[in-house]
Phi, psi and omega in degrees: 000319180299319180297321180293319178294314180297320177297318180296317178298313180297317181297318178298313181297316180298314179298318179298313182291316185293328185251007177290157186263339185257159173079174178261133185237145174204164177229136181244141177238125186217162174263143184239146167235131178246123179254106182301144178232160178064216181300328180299326181287341179283339183247338186233150177273179177304141180257155179228148178183195181216150178221153171243142182227134177252135179246127172248111184284122174276321173204194185298331185245353186238134180224145165265136185238154172226130184235137176221139180190195177213133177230130185247123177248130177274144179285135178259073187246009182085189186284336183265352181233127175223160180166189181203168173226125178247139179238136173243097180280135173234095191240146174236142184205188178233125181246122179240125184264134176238078180054052178103320176276146180219159170240149182208097169280147180220155174219149179173205180240149174231120174276127184242134176230126179232151180217137180225136175233134180239141177226164179055044181268353186090345179242013184097187179265139176206168181186188180188173177220161182209151174218150178203167174237126185240149171285141183225147174233149173213153172230132183207181179193183180173200182220132174260125177239099188056244181267359180267143181234123177244110187233158175220144179209157171254116185256125178256114180227085180052244178257017182242053182284147180207161174262120183258134175243132185225134171239125186220158173245131183257132178250129176291146176257000000 
């Protein structure tokens, strides 16, 4: 049910932005690297994923943005413990351009799914999985070079905070 609601919200936002008559519009598709920080870095390795971003231009330098994607972090548990944590960020923000450089604060939800399997514990093999949806904030910035976007952000997701690096290509709508 959560996936259907999130898909409906994203579809509505995409439709609104894509078919609106005012402002400059574009959509970006990018590759992500997530570098865990704090306690999150003690349990998980670097994450990889992809995101799509929609820009609704308010004027030449200001955009409202919507981001949807998936980032996968592998568990750093040794040979007897394996698992992963997947994040689906659904973020909305404000992007302001300063002659190629930009800042972009965002707020939204992140759906988290984690799975852990343990073996050779002396009690047999066991594991489990969990999922939740968390409120998330991020502050970021970057540089636009023609249609290419090079961004960095600090993403706050409960106890799974990370530094995100993104390289994307933007297509005008």
